[in-house]
C-alpha positions in Angstrom: -17.2 140.3 79.9 -19.5 138.0 81.7 -17.8 134.3 81.6 -19.8 131.5 83.6 -18.1 128.5 84.7 -19.3 126.4 82.2 -18.5 129.2 79.5 -15.0 129.3 80.0 -11.7 128.7 78.1 -10.5 125.2 79.1 -7.1 126.1 79.4 -4.4 128.5 77.9 -4.4 126.1 74.2 -7.7 126.2 73.5 -7.8 130.2 73.0 -5.0 130.1 71.3 -5.2 127.1 68.8 -8.6 129.3 68.1 -7.2 132.2 67.2 -4.4 130.2 65.0 -7.1 129.0 62.9 -7.9 132.0 61.2 -9.8 134.4 63.4 -7.1 137.2 63.0 -9.7 140.1 62.4 -11.6 142.1 65.6 -12.1 145.3 67.1 -9.9 148.0 68.9 -11.7 149.6 71.6 -10.1 152.7 72.6 -11.1 155.4 75.5 -12.8 158.4 74.3 -11.3 161.7 74.9 -13.3 163.6 77.3 -17.3 164.6 76.6 -17.1 161.9 73.7 -18.0 158.1 73.3 -15.4 155.4 72.9 -13.3 155.0 69.5 -14.4 151.3 68.5 -12.0 150.3 64.9 -12.8 147.1 63.2 -9.1 145.9 61.5 -6.7 142.9 60.8 -4.2 142.0 63.5 -1.2 139.6 63.9 0.6 138.5 66.5 4.6 138.3 67.6 4.2 136.5 70.3 3.9 139.2 73.4 2.0 141.7 71.1 -0.5 141.9 68.7 0.4 144.2 65.6 -2.2 146.6 63.6 -1.3 149.5 61.2 -4.1 152.1 61.0 -4.2 155.4 58.7 -2.7 158.4 60.0 -6.3 160.4 59.6 -8.0 157.8 61.9 -9.3 159.4 65.5 -8.2 156.8 67.6 -4.8 158.4 67.9 -5.3 161.2 69.7 -7.3 158.5 72.2 -4.8 156.5 72.1 -2.0 159.0 73.1 -4.5 160.5 76.0 -4.9 156.9 77.5 -3.1 153.9 76.1 -5.0 151.2 78.0 -7.3 150.0 75.5 -9.5 146.6 74.3 -8.9 144.3 71.6 -12.0 141.9 70.9 -12.1 139.0 68.3 -15.5 137.1 67.8 -16.5 134.4 65.8 -18.3 130.9 65.5 -21.4 133.0 66.2 -25.0 131.9 65.7 -28.7 132.5 66.9 -30.1 129.4 69.0 -34.3 129.9 68.9 -36.2 128.9 71.7 -37.8 125.6 71.1 -34.6 124.0 70.2 -33.7 125.0 74.2 -36.8 123.7 75.4 -36.6 121.3 77.9 -38.2 117.7 77.9 -42.2 117.3 78.8 -42.4 121.3 78.4 -44.2 123.4 75.1 -41.1 124.1 72.6 -42.3 127.9 72.6 -41.5 127.5 76.7 -37.8 127.3 75.2 -35.7 130.6 75.5 -33.4 131.3 72.8 -29.6 132.5 73.1 -26.9 132.8 71.0 -23.6 130.9 71.0 -20.2 132.3 70.3 -16.4 132.7 70.7 -15.0 135.9 72.4 -11.3 136.2 72.6 -10.8 139.9 74.7 -6.8 141.1 75.1 -6.5 143.9 77.7 -3.4 145.8 76.4 -1.2 148.5 76.3 -0.8 150.3 73.2 2.4 152.0 71.6 2.7 154.1 68.6 5.0 153.0 66.1 5.8 156.1 63.9 9.6 155.1 62.8 9.8 154.2 58.9 11.6 151.2 59.7 10.1 149.3 62.7 7.0 150.4 60.5 8.3 148.8 57.7 9.3 145.8 59.6 5.5 145.4 61.1 4.3 145.5 57.6 6.5 142.5 56.9 5.3 140.6 59.7 2.0 141.3 58.9 2.1 140.5 55.0 4.0 136.9 55.7 1.0 136.0 58.2 -1.9 137.2 55.5 0.3 136.4 52.1 2.7 133.9 53.0 3.5 132.8 49.7 5.2 136.2 49.5 3.5 137.7 46.7 4.0 141.2 47.6 6.8 143.8 46.8 9.4 143.9 48.8 8.4 146.5 52.0 11.2 148.6 52.2 11.5 152.0 53.3 11.9 154.9 49.8 11.2 151.9 47.7 7.9 152.0 45.6 5.1 150.9 46.7 5.3 150.9 50.4 7.8 153.2 50.5 6.0 155.8 49.6 2.8 154.7 51.6 4.5 154.4 55.0 3.9 158.4 55.9 0.2 157.5 55.6 -0.1 155.1 58.3 0.8 154.1 62.0 1.4 151.1 63.9 0.1 149.5 66.9 2.4 147.2 69.4 -0.3 146.0 71.7 1.3 144.6 74.5 -1.4 142.1 76.0 -1.6 142.3 79.6 -4.7 139.9 80.1 -6.8 137.6 77.9 -10.2 136.7 78.8 -11.7 133.9 76.8 -15.4 132.8 76.4 -17.0 129.7 74.3 -20.5 129.9 74.7 -22.1 126.4 73.7 -24.6 125.5 76.4 -21.8 123.2 77.6 -23.7 122.8 81.2 -26.6 121.0 79.2 -27.2 117.5 79.0 -25.1 115.9 76.4 -27.9 114.9 74.1 -29.4 118.4 74.1 -25.6 119.6 73.1 -25.4 117.3 70.6 -29.6 117.3 69.1 -28.4 121.7 68.9 -25.7 120.9 66.6 -27.1 118.7 64.6 -29.5 121.8 63.6 -27.2 124.1 63.2 -25.7 122.1 60.6 -28.6 121.0 58.9 -29.8 124.8 58.9 -26.8 126.0 57.8 -27.2 129.5 57.6 -24.1 132.1 58.5 -21.9 130.5 60.8 -23.9 127.9 61.8 -21.6 124.9 60.4 -18.7 126.5 62.4 -20.5 126.9 65.5 -21.6 123.6 65.5 -18.0 122.1 65.1 -17.0 124.4 68.3 -20.1 122.8 69.7 -19.3 119.1 69.0 -15.4 120.2 70.0 -16.2 121.4 73.3 -18.9 118.5 74.0 -15.8 115.7 73.1 -13.8 117.7 75.5 -16.2 118.1 78.4 -18.8 115.7 78.2 -21.1 115.8 80.9 -21.1 119.2 83.0 -19.9 119.0 86.4 -19.8 121.9 88.4 
């Protein structure tokens, strides 16, 4: 992933806070088997600190590829919007001369995948996921040999993705003048389509921290 200096995460806490805000759905990318393309799997995930936790159905085609090569990439993407060219036109130039772009946040985790097949270990992984996604505890106990989850455990496999490296990108025109970034954030808020509003929120947050860009 290309990360220009002005798109880089300001510190480790920035991307960690962004993930913690509820960005818990991503795409697992795995090197394909010989003669086959890479395998990509969209999925929710949680974390236990140094690992991302995932579970997938046993018939999923990803398993053979992981067993052959456990080096994987997990990507989380959000707060994105298309910014039309006229919004980015330089002063004293025709609006149609402006070049469009995309705004977005992307966090990529380079990981080594560890497959979890032990029934109790899978149950513990599910308990951690449910604690995140259903913190009110409004679910049956996850226990080996106990319905409803006990009978479903053989149908899944777990993944503990050991994080080796993290790259984070916040692409919001932070190298542009303050006035430009403020105007685009206002236009995104006014347009209010898709993820325009959270995208504008990220741009304003970065603007408050960075101010005028200094190389």
